[in-house]
NUVEX-762339 format. One record per residue: residue in three letters; x, y, z of N, C-alpha, C, O in turn. Coordinates in steps of 0.2 Angstrom, whole numbers, plus 5000, padded with zeros to 4 digits. Example, Ala and Ser with C-alpha at 12.3 -4.5 7.8 and 13.67 -1.06 7.14 Angstrom:
<pts>
ALA506649725039506249785039506649845039507149835042/SER506449895035506849955036506450005039506750065040/
</pts>
This chain:
<pts>
MET476746915238477146935234476846975230476246955230/SER477147035227477047075223477347075216477947085215/THR476747045210477147065205477647125203477847175206/VAL477847085196478447125194478047185188477647165184/LYS478247245189478047315185478547335181478947375184/ILE478547325176479247345171478847445168478347445166/LEU479147485168479047565166479447535160479847495161/ALA479347545153479747555146479447635144478947665144/ILE480347625139480247695136480647685130481047645130/ASN480347725124480947715119480647775115480047775113/THR481247825113481147885110481747895106482047945105/CYS481847825103482447835097482347815092482747795088/THR481347805090481247795083480647855082480247865087/PRO480647885078480247925076479447925078479047965076/HIS479247865081478847855084478847825091478847765091/ALA478847875097479147875102478447815105478047785103/SER478647825113478147765116478547745124479147735125/VAL477747755129478047725135477447655136476847655133/ALA477647615139477147575142477447545149478047535151/LEU476947535152476847495159476447405158475947375156/LEU477047385161476947285161476847265165477247295168/GLU476547215169476547175174476547105173476047075170/GLU477147085175477147005172477046995167476646955164/GLY477447025164477447045155476647045152476447035146/VAL476347065156475747085150475647165150475647195155/VAL475447185145475547275144474847285145474447275141/LEU474947325154474247385154473947445152473447465154/GLU474547485148474447525146475047545142475647545145/GLU474947565136475547605130475247655129474647655129/CYS475747725127475447795126476047785119476547745119/LEU475947825114476347805107476047885102475547885099/TRP476647945103476647975099477147995095477647965096/LEU477248045090477748045084477948115085477648165085/GLN478948095087479248165088479448205083479548175078/GLY479448265085479748315080480448295076480648245077/ASN480848355073481248325070481748395069482248385065/SER481648425070481848505072482448495075482748445077/ARG482848555076483448555079483248615086482948665086/GLY483448585090483648635096482948625100482548665102/VAL482748555099481948535105482048505108481548485111/PHE482648475111482848445116482348435121482148385124/ARG482148505123481848535130480848495130480448465134/GLN480848515121480048475120480148405118479648375117/TYR480648375117480948295119480448285125479848255126/GLN480948315131480748285137479948305141479648275145/ASN479748365138479248385140478848345139478448335144/LEU478648315133478148275129478348215131477948175130/LEU478848185133479148105137478748125143478248095145/ALA478948175146478848175155478248165156478048115159/TYR477748195153476848235151476848155149476348125152/ASN477048125145476348035143476547995149476147955152/THR477147995152477647955157477047975160476647935159/GLU476848025167476648025171475948005169475647975174/ARG475648025163474848005161474747955163474247945167/LEU475247915160475047845159475247795167474847745169/LEU475647825171475647795179474847815182474447775184/LYS474747885180474147925185473547855182472947845186/SER473747825175473047805172472947725176472347695178/CYS473547695175473547645180473447655184472947625186/GLU473647685187473547715196474147655199474147595201/ILE474747705197475447665200475747695200475847735195/SER476347705207476747755208477447735208477447685213/LEU478047745206478447755203478847705208479247655206/SER478547705216478747655220478947585218479347545220/GLN478347575215478047515212478247475207478147415206/ILE478647525203479047495199479547455199480147485201/ALA479547385197480347345198480847375196481247415199/CYS480847375188481247405183481147455177480547465175/LEU481647485176481447515170482047525164482547555162/ALA481647475160481647465152481747535149481247575149/VAL482447535145482447605140482847585135483447565135/ALA482547595129482947595124483447625124483447685126/VAL484447595122484947625121485247655117485747685118/GLY484847665110484947655104485247585099485147525101/PRO485347595094485747655089484647705089484147675092/GLY484847765087484347805084484247875083484747895080/SER483947915083483847985084484347995090484347965096/PHE484948065086485448085092484748135101484748125107/THR484448165098484248215100483648155106483648145112/GLY483148115102482748085105483048025110482948005115/LEU483548015105484147935110484147965116483947945122/ARG484548035115484648055124484448085129484748105135/SER483648115125483348135130483248075133483248075139/GLY482948025130482547955132482847945137482647965143/VAL483847915136484047885140484047925147483947905152/ALA484348005145484048055153483648035157483748015163/PHE482948045155482648035154482547965161482447975167/ALA482447915159482847855162483047865169482747865174/LYS483647865167484347865170484147935178484447925184/GLY483647985176483348035179482947995184483048005190/LEU482247955181482047925185482147885192481947895198/ALA482747845188482947775189483447805198483447775204/LEU483747845196484147905202483647905207483447875212/ALA483447955206482747995212482247925215482047925221/SER482047865210481747825214482047775217481747745222/GLU482647755215483247685214482947645211482847595214/ILE482747655206482547575202482947565198483247615195/PRO483147505196483647475192483547485186483047535187/VAL483647475182483747505175484147445170484747425171/ALA483547405164483647365160483947405154483547445153/PRO484347415150484647435144484547405139484847355138/VAL484247425135483947385129484047415121484047475119/GLY484247365117484647385111484147395104483847345101/THR483947445103483447475099483347415094482747375094/LEU483747405091483747345086483647295089483147265086/GLU483747255093483847185095482747185098482347145098/ALA482647245101481747245101481647265096481047285097/LEU481847285088481247265084481347225081480947235076/ALA481647175080481647115078481447045085481446985084/TRP481247065089480947035094480147025094479846975094/GLN480047095092479147115090479147105085478747125082/ALA479547065079479447045074479246975072478846965067/GLY479346925077479046855076479846805080480246825084/THR479746755078480246705079480446685072480146655067/GLY481146695072481646675067482246725067482446745072/THR482546745060483246755058482946835057482646855052/PHE483246875062482946965057483446975056483946945059/CYS483547045050483847115050483547165050483347195045/PRO483247195057482847265058483447295055484047285055/ILE482947355052483447425049483147475053482647465057/MET483447535051483147605054483647655050484147645046/ASP483247705051483447755047483947805049483847845053/ALA484647775047485047825052485447905046485947935047/ARG484847925042485147985038485747975035486047925036/ARG485848035031486248045029486447975022487047955021/GLY485947965019485747885013486047835017486347805013/GLU486047805025486347765028485747745031485347785033/LEU485747665032485347635037485847615043486547615042/TYR485447605049485647575055485347495055484747485053/TRP485847445057485647375055485947335058486547355061/GLY485747275059486147225065485847145060485547135054/ILE485847105065485547015061485646995071486147005075/TYR484946975071484646945075484346865076484146835070/LYS484346825082483946765077483546775086483746785092/VAL482846755082482246765090482146725092481846695087/ASP482246685097481646625098481346635105481546695108/GLU480746605109480546585116481046615122480846625127/HIS481646615120481846625126482346695127482746705131/GLY482246735118482546785119482946815112482846785107/VAL483146865114483646865105484146845107484346835113/SER484746835101485246825102485646855094485346855089/GLU486446885095486546925090486946875086487246835089/VAL486746885079487146845072487746905070488246885066/PHE487646955071488047035068487847075069487247095067/PRO488347115074488247165077487847245074487947265068/CYS487547275079487147335076487747375073488347385075/SER487647385066488247435063487747495060487147515061/VAL488147515054487747575048488047585043488547615043/SER487747575039488047595031487747615028487147645029/THR488047605020487347635014486847595013486847565018/PRO486347575009485947495008486047475006486047415008/SER486747494998486847464995487447414999487647364996/ASP487847435004488447395008487847355013488047295014/LEU487547365015486947305018486847265014487047205016/VAL486747275008486547235003487047185001486847134998/ASP487647195004488147145001488247135007488647085007/ALA488247145012488547105018487947045020488047005023/LEU487247045017486847045019486746955013486446905015/ARG487146955007487146895004487446835006487246785003/LYS487746825011487846745013487446745018487546685020/TYR487046765020486546735026485646735021485346775018/GLU485346675023484746635020484246635026484346645032/GLU483846635023482946635028483046685032483146675038/LEU483046755028483246815034482746855031482546875025/THR482546875037481746925035482047015038482347035043/LEU481647035032481747135034481447145039481147095040/THR481347185044480847235049481247295052481847295054/GLY480747355051480947425053480747455048480747435042/GLU480447515050480147585047480247595040479847595036/PRO481047595036481047605031480847575026480847595020/LEU480647505027480247475024479647495018479447475013/ARG479447555023478847615022478747625013478247625009/ASP479547635014479447655009480147615003480647645001/ARG479847545001480247515000480647524992481147494991/ASP480247564988480647584981481147634983481647624979/ALA481347684988482047704990482347684990482847704989/LEU482347584991482947554993483147504989482747464987/PRO483747484986483947454982483547394981483347374986/GLN483447354974483047314969483447254975483047214979/SER484147254975484147174976484047174986484147124989/LEU483947244990483747224996482947214995482547174999/ARG482747244991481847224991481747144990481247124991/ALA482347104989482047044986482047004992482046944991/PHE482247024998482147015004481346985007480847015005/PRO481246935011480446915012480646985019481247005021/VAL479947015020480047075026479447025032479246975030/SER479347075038478947065043478147075041477947075035/LEU477947075045477347115044477547185046477947205050/PRO477047225042477047315044476947345050477047395052/VAL476447295054476347305060476947325066476947355071/THR477347265061477947235065478547305064479147315067/TRP478247355060479147405058479147445063479647455065/CYS478447475066478447535072478747525077478347525081/LEU479447505081479447495088478947535094478647585093/ARG478847485098478447495102478847495110479347475111/ALA478547535114478947525121478747445125479147415128/GLN478247425124478147345124478447315123478447265126/ALA479047315115479547255115480047275121480247235125/VAL480347325120480747375127480647345133481047325137/GLY480047335135480047325139479847235142479947225148/GLU479547175137479547125137480347105139480447075144/LEU480947125133481547115134481947135139482447115141/GLY481547205144481847235149481847185155482247185160/GLU481047145153481047095159481247065160481447055166/MET481347005154482046965155482346995156482346985162/ASP482547025156483547055158483347065166483847035170/PHE483047095169482947095175482647045180482547065185/LEU482246975179482346935180482746875180482546825181/LYS483446885177484246835175484446905178485046905178/GLY484046965181484646975188485247035182485847065184/LYS484947035176485647105171485147135173484647115171/THR485347185177484947245177485647325178485947325184/LYS485747345176486147425180485847455183485247455184/LYS486247485186486347565188486447595187486847595182/ALA485847655188485647725183486347755179486347755173/GLU486847775186487347775181487847755178488247785176/GLU487747675176487947645169487847625163488147595159/VAL487047655166486647655160487147715153487447765156/LEU487247705147487547745143487147725135486947675134/PRO487147775131486647775124487147755119487747775119/LEU486847715116487247675110487447725104486947725100/TYR487847765102488147795098488447755092488947715094/LEU488347745085488547705081489247765075489647745071/ARG488947825077489647895073489547945077489047935081/GLY489947985077489948045079489348085075489248075069/PHE488948125079488448195077488748255072488348305070/
</pts>
């Protein structure tokens, strides 16, 4: 019986990545820093395609051997998000591979450890993407759905939660966050940058539970208009 191989993609965050997992173990992962200038949709696609092809060749695995394609569907960078989802859907359609859509915030919470987490992401315009999730060995459960708000409004929303830990790349510049938000405990810095590995691990869980979608059913998650 062949082993389960998962190809995972994350282009929703500044540090994009692709990973190949087999039976929950990462065979190889490739990370790169995305650009943020306008009109670079083609460049995003080219980098993603190049790194995905390089990853598969390095592991000597073909798309026909992939059981499921896990992709981060948002929230996140508009250009990165739409290019990643479009690329994943193209691969899935061409190779008839099921897709496991994975929420970016859920994946951030998952890689942070066990407990209750509030992952945050830069939404620009002085706002943050955030949500609250409980993580255990069985997966991630939603406590508060992903939202977008100013840091001050986020602080107000978090007041009623206890034993909650923050995670996410905005924590690298904690001086830019409100003092009241800085009072919350934070996860280890190594968990702040979302990796495709976490996307793949959650995607594999959904695949084994039969919770996958056809390529045409996969949609990006936008929390606001752009």
